N, C-alpha and C positions, 0 to 999 in steps of 0.2 A: 917682550915675552918670547916671540918667535926666534929672535936672534939668540937669546939664551938657550932656547930649546935646541937650536942647531948645534951650538957649541957642546951641549951635553948629550947629544943624540946617541953616541956610541955606548956610553955607560948606562944611559937611561934604558935603552933597548935591552941591554943585557939583563936587566932586572925584571923584565916583563914576563909574566906567566902566560905562555902562548898556547897551551893546549886547547883552552876554550875561548878562542878569540871571539870578541863580541860581534865583529862584522863577519858573520858566518858564511860558509859556502852556500847555504840555503838561499841566501839573497843574491850572492855575487854570481853564482853559476860558473860555467867554464866556457862561455861563449867566445872569449878572446882567442880561442884556439881553433875556431871553425870559420869557414868562409861562407858569406851569404850570396856569393855570385853577384849577379847584377840587380838584385832586389833593392827596393828603396829602403833606406834606414828608418827605424822607428823614431829616432831623434838625432840631432847633431849638436855637438858642443864645440864652439869655435870652428865649425865646419867639419869636425871629425865625427864620423858616423857611429851610432849605436845600432848594430845590426839586428835584424830580426831573429837570427838564431840565438844570439846572446840574450836578447830579451826573452824569447820564448822559453829557453831553458830555465832562466831565473824565475819566470812567472809560473811555469809548470811545477817547479820545486816548491814554490809557495802554495800553490793550489793543493799539491799532494800533502803538504804539512797540515792544511786545513781539513782535507778529507780524512786524514788519520785522526785528527783531534776531534772532529765533529761527528764522524761516523755517518749514520743515517740522517742526521740533522743537517748534513752538508747540502747546499744548493747553490747553483750559479747565481741566483737572485741575491742570496745572502752575501756571497763573495763580492758581487757588484756593489752592494750597499756599503761594504767596507772599503771600497776603492782599492782593492788589492792590486789591480793592474796598474793604476796610476802610481801607487806607493812603490811598487817594484821598480818602475821606470825611474822615479825620482831617486831611489836608492842607488841605482846604477849610475845616474848622472852625478850624484854627490860623491860617489867613490872615484869616478874619473877625475873630478875637480880636485879632490883631496890628494890623489896621487900626483897631479900636476903641481900642486902647492908643495908637496913633500920633495919633489924633484927640484923645484926652484930653490928650496931651502938647503938642498944638498944632503937630505936625510938618506941614510942607507940602512939596510938590515944586515948586520954582521953575519958573515957566513957561519961563524961558530954558533950563533944563536939559532940560525935556520937549521943547521945540522943537528944541534942538540934537541930542537923541537921535534924533528922527524924521528930521531933515534929513541927518544924517551916517550913517544906516543905509544901507549899500551896496545893500540889496534895493530901496530906494525911489529909486534913482538911475538915470539914463540918461546915458551919456557923461560920467560923473563929477559930474553935477549933479543936485540933487533934482528929481524929476519928479512934479508933483502928480497927473497922470492915472494914472501907474503906482501911485502911493500909494493912490489910491482903489480901484483894481482889486485890489491885493494885500491890503489890509486887509479887503476883502469876501471874498477867498479864504480868509482866516484864520477867517472865520465871524462877523465883526462886521457889524452892521447899517449902520454908517457909519464913516468915519475918526474922527469925534468919539468914537464908542464905543471905538474902539481906543485913542485918546489918554486917555480916562477910565480904561481898564483899565491902561494903561502908568503913569499917574500913581499908581494904587494900588500897583502892583508896585514902583515906586520907593520908596514909603514903607515897604512891608514889607521890602524888601531892606536899606534903610538901618537900620531898627530891628534887624534880625537881625545885621548887621555890627557895629553899635555895641556890642551886648551880647557877641557872640563875641570882638570885638577887645579887650575889657577884661581878658582872661585873661593871667596872668603865670606864668613857670616858674622853678624852682630848678635849680641845678647837679646836685643829686642826682637830680631827675626826668629830666634829660637823660642822665645816666650810666645810669640804669636802663633807659631806652628804648634806648640804644646797646647795652647788654649783651644785651637781648632781641633786637634786630634783627640784631646781627652775630655772635652766638654761632653756631657750626656744629655739626651733628650728623651722624653716620653712622647710617643706619637699615637694618635688615635685615627682610625679610618673606618669608613663604610665602603665596602667593595661590592660593586655591581657585577654579578656573574653574567656574561653574555648569553649563556644557555637559558637564563630566565627570560630572555627577550626573543628567543627563537620563534615562539608561537605568534609573535607580532609581525613577522616578516615573511614575505613570499617572493619568489624570483620567477619572472616570466622568461620565455625563450629569448625574447629580445634583450632583456637585461643580462641573461647568461652569456649570450654571444658577445655583448658589449664588454663584459668582464673578461672573456677569453681574449678578445682583441687587445685589451689593455694590459694583459698579463701573459702574453704568449710565451715569454721566456720561462715561465713556471711549468709549462707543459711540453717539455722537450724529451726526446728519446735520450737515453744515456750514451755517453761515449763508449764505443766498443772497439776492441782490438783483436787481431788474430796474430798468434805468435808461433814461431818454431822454437823449441826448447830442448836442451840436453841436460840430463841429470847424471851426475857422478856421485853415487851413493856408497859410502863405506860399508853399510850393512849388506848391500848386494855383493860387493867384492868379497866380503868376509865369508859368504856362503861357499865360495869356490876355493878357499884357502885351508891349509892344514899345517900343523907343526909336528915335528918329531918328538918322540918321548924324551929324547936326550935334551932337547931345548926346554921342555917343560921342567925336567929335573934340574937343569942348570938355573933356570929362573927361580925355582923353589929354593935352591941353595943360596942364591944371592939375595933372596927376600925373606930369609928365615926370621929375621927380627919382626917382620910384618905379621908373621903367623905364630908368634910366640906371646905368651901372657906371663909377665913376671909374678912372683909371689905376691899375694894380697893378704892383708890382715883386717880383721873386724874387731873393733874395740869400743868400749864405753869409758867415759871419764867423769870425774867430779872436779869442777874448777872453783877455786876461791880467787877472785880477781884482786890484783894489786896494780893500781895505775902507775904508769911510769913517772918517776920523780917523787913518789910518795915519801913521807917522813919515816924515820926509823920506827916510830910508835905504830903507824899504820901497817908497816911491813911486819912487825912483830905480832900484831894482832891477827893478821891474815895467816901467818905461820902457825900460830896457836890454834886457829880455827881448823886448818887442814889436818893438824896433828890429832885434834879431837875426833875428826871424822875417821882418820886412819885407825884410831884406837877402837872405834865402834865397829869397823869392818873386821878387825882382828878378833873382836869379841863375838863375831858371827852374824852381825846384822847384814841385811840384803843390800848389795851395792846399788841396784837400780832404785830401790826405795829411798836410799840416802841421797842419790843424785837428784831425785825429784824434790827432796826436802831442802837440800843444801846448795847444790851447784849454781854458780852464777852465770853459766852459759845458757841463756834463755832459748837458744836455737835448738837445744836437744835435751834440756833438763826434764821436760815433761815426758820424754821417751826413755827415761832412765839413763840419760847420758850417752845414748847410742850414737856413734859417729859413722856407722856403716862401714863398707869395705873401702880400703885405700891401699895404694902402692907405696913403696919406699920413696921418700923424697917429697911426698905431698904435704906432710906436716912440718912444723918448725923443727929445726935440727934436734933440740933436746928431747922433744916429744917423740920424734921419729926414732931416735937412737934407743930410747927406752922400750918402745913398742916392739921393735924388731930384734930385741935381745931377750924377750920374754917367751915363756912356754904358754900354750893354750891353758886357760883357767887361772893364770897368775894375776895377782894384783900388785902393781908396782910400788916401789917406795915413793916418797914425795918427789915430784919432778917440777923444777922451776923453769918457766919460760917467760917470754916478754909479756904474756897475758896474766901471769900470776902463778899459783901453785895448783898442781894437778895430782890426782890419783887415777891410775889407769887400770882397767880390767880388760884383759885380752880374751875375747869370747870365741874367736875362731881363726883358723889359718887356712888359706886356699893356696896350695903349692903352685910353683911355677909350672907352666904347661906349654908344650910345643904341639901345635896342630899337626897331625900326621899328614904326610904327602898325599895320601889317598883322598883325604877329605877336601883338599884345596886344589887337587889336580885339574878338575874341570874349570874352576875359576881362572887359574893361571893360563890354561889353554885359551880360554875366551879372551883374556886380557891381551895375550900375545897376538892372537889373530886380529883383534880389533885395532891394536896399535899398528900392525902391518897393513891392515885395510885402510886406516886413516892416512898412512904414509903413501900408499898407492893412489888413493883418491887425490891427494894433494899433487902428486907427481902427474897424474892424468890431467888435472886441471891446468897445470903448466904446459903440458904437451898440447892441450887443446888451444891454449892461449897462443902458443907458437904457431900452430896450424892455422889459426885465424889470420895471422899475419901473412900467410902464403896463399890462402884460398879466398875466393870471392864471396863465400856465404857460409853460414853456420852448418848447413847440410853437408857441403863439400868437406869442411874441416872435420866434422863428426865422422863422416864416412872414411876418411883417411886414418882414423883411429878405431874404426869399427864400433863407434858409439851410436846408440839408438836415438833418433830424433822424434820428438813428440810435436804434433801440429794441433793446435787448439781450434775450436770453432770461433766465430766472432762472439766475444763475450763482453759483458758489462763488468763494472767493478764488483757488483754484487755476485754476478755469475762466477767471476774468477775465484771467489772464496771457496767454491767447491769444484774447481777445475784442477786436474793434476798439474803439478809443477808451478801453478800460479796461486796456490792456497797460502803460501808463505807471505806474510804482510809486506816484508821488505821487497821481495820479488815483484809482488803485485804493484806496489807503489812505483817502483822503478819502471816497470813495463808500461804503465799507463802514462808515464812522463816521457816516453821514448817515441820518436817518429820513425816511420819506415825508412830504411837506408842508413840509419845511424849505427855507430859501432856496436858490435855485440858485447854485451855485459856478461862477465862471469862473477857470480855472487856466491859467497860462502854463507850458508844459513847457520842458525844457532845450533842445529843438531848435527853439524859437521858435513852436510852435503854441499856439493858445488853445482850450481845451476847456471847454465849459459842460455841466453835467449836473444832472439831478434824479432822485432815487430815487422810483420810482412804486410799487414793491412790495418788501417786505422779509419774507423767510421765516426766522424765528428757528430756531436749532438745536433738534432734538427727538431723543429717545432712539429708536434703531432697534430693531425687534423682534428677539428672540433668534434667530429662524430665519435672519435676514439676516446675522448676525454670529457664528453658532455656531462656525465654524471658527477665527476669530480669537480668540474667547473661550477655546476649548479650548487653543489655543497659548499665550495669555497666562497662563492658569491653570497650565499645566504648567511654563512658565518660572518663574513665581512659586514653585512648589513646589521646583524645582531650586535657585532662589536661597536658599530657606530651608535646604535641605540643605547648600548650600555654606557658609552662615553657621554652621550647627551644626558642620561639620567644622573651620572656622577656629577656632571656640571651643574645640574639642577640642585642636587644635594648641597654642593659647595656654596650655592647662592643663599642658603638658609643661614642667617647670622644669629638668630635668637633661640633656635631649638637645640635641645641636648642631642647627643649622639643616640641615646636610647630612643628618643622620640622619632628621630630621622630614620633609624633602622626599622622601627616598627611601621612607620608611615609608608616606606617604600619597599618593605619586605626583603631587605638585604642584610648581609652579615656585618656585624660590628667587630672591630679588632682593636686591642690596646697592647702596645709594646711594653717590654721591660725598659728600664733606663739603658739607652744604647748610644755608642759613640758613632762618629761619622763613618768609621770603617766597618761598622756592623758588630763590633765587639759588645757583648751584653745581651744580644737577642738575635738568634739565627732564623727567625721567622721568614718564610719565603717571600712574603709580600714586602719585606724591607729590602727592596732591591737597591743597587748602587745609585740608580737615578732618583729613587725616592729619598734616600739618605742625603744625597747631594743637595736636592731641593730643600729638604727639611732643615738642613743646617745653614741655609741662607734665608730662612723665613722667621719672622718674629714670633715669640712665644704667644700662644693664644690665637694665632691666625691660621687660616686654611692655606695650603699650597696654592699657588696661582693657576694651577692647571690640574686636571684629572690625570692620574698616573696609570700607565699600563703595567699591571703586575700579573703574576701567574694565575691568580684567582679571577682576574677581570680588570675593571677600571676602578681605581681607588680615589675617593675624596679624602684627603689626608689633612689632619689638623695637628698643630703643635700644642700638646697639653701641658708640658713642663720642661724647664731648662735647669740643668744642674751643673754649676761651675766646678772645675777641678781644683784640687787642694795644692798648696805650696809644697807640702811634703812630697806629693807625687811628682811635682816639677823637679825637685831636687834629685829624685831617683832617676828620672828619665832625661835629664838635661843633656848628658853626654851623648846618648843614643840619638836624641832628636837633632842635636847639632850636626851629627854625621849625616842624617837624612837630609837636612836643609842644605848642607854643603853639596851633596850629590845632586839634589834637585837644581840648585843654582848652577852647578857645573853643566848640567844638561841644557839649561836655558842659555847659558853663556855659549856653549858649543853651537846651539841652534841659531843664535844671533850671528855668531861668527860665520857659520855656514851660509846664512842668508846674505851677509855683506859680501862674502867672497864670490858668491854666485852672480852678484850684480856686475862683476867684471868679466863675465863670460856671456857669449851669445849662445843662448840655448833655444833651439827650435824643435818643437815636438810635432811629429807627423801624425796628426789625429786620424787621418784616413788609414794610414798603415797600422796604427795602434788598434783601430776598431776591428782589424782582421783577427785579433787574438781573443 
């Protein structure tokens, strides 16, 4: 397989869509371009180090992704429970190994593919064309020392992505595998539950000082001060620049003349119609009958009957018949040619002769005409002036951002670079992520995310915000989270400990309920004073019932449990602890299988490909000596 892949690598790579490469920069980071000095590595692969800077940047990018996704629900304890630190390191190790394998196979990323990927990336374009200056700024914003560094990293990602897709894409599936997946995905079950709310157990628990302090000692990481940073920042705002700009009257007049089409309105007409439909390909008899029907309507109009009344009675155009056939206002070219030509050759108040189009036969009543109109210069003068000033300000802001970028290469700090361009420097207080939301120049989510992922002394970032500003910042102080003393958090600790005790009691009561084999759900709910829930028929993926207690964990367990049985453990759900029983199982139909077969086959192939790749990765790793420095890893 790999030999064949090597032989086809060049043509295979050329077909890959690379803009959204699966192995993203969020995980890979840019640590290959920084030195860790004499610090111990976080890991080694065949003796080659994974440096602390490389790991830290990849890990921080992952943490920032979770912060952005979870918002106020984010916590270090939650991140630790998901082993984000370990997963990030393993991803870096896998990438290193895959690159080594790709090199051994002689795989390369063609320069044409690399350049095409860069030039066709919309992020690097202005007005639909590749913008070299924008490219330089944005790659620097990503954390790369230069555009060449970005291209080097992109080249490596192309190789890694190609290798992974080649291995995963070699998986094949059988009909029985497709049927098994279908049965699993489309079988429905009705679930019943009694859910014990922990709040109903609160009056049964109390927490002593000794218990509260013991809880605090066991959960210290939950009571930390937030990460805080202090930054220097510079803002280049086109709106501020625009306030100092002006344009000559001659420029405004010239812009008006060049944009006259923008400020002109062509003639518009308002009409009503009566349609007798004739389907395409109809027989001569059908065609003749439709013609006879529209001629009869025409005769009634000529005899003085009201056009709108006849449209309501006769017209086959259901979209406007009830409105007397009113089509509203329209410009030339908006209707089919035959209709358009008739309308724009009529005088106001005229009723057309019979007009034939692809839809059938029409009679048209021209109700009004709105002449072509050119907006006078005086009415749009201020708008044009503002447009010209804003465009000039945007251009000046972009130029200033480049000048600042150049100055940063010659000065030793953001302050010095800003002073050389007479730009004002803002210095923040020590702020947490929450504080930063209302802190000048840190309120932008992208700026905030990047700032909290940056260490003092790292390269200054210049970031273009969505509203067109350019903000440069450097972190000058970083205060890492630290455990708060018990005295400062005693009230919260006591509340957390008490709630945990109530949760334990709720789980114990749910376990007791599950032990009852003979009583009905109604009897159990009444005996223990808790709520009963019955689901609609639901599939394992939740389709069929969106009730919040039907969590992924509940459904996973439920579809591995026999009909009529209780789940073998009480489940933690948003409402409390649930004792869940399978009330009914509904098998999917053969007709549904026929409809879903192709789609499910694709899903199974993808899943098998991922498993194949994981197995391949595990087998390849066995040939490498991987040493993880747990002590160094614990520092992060």
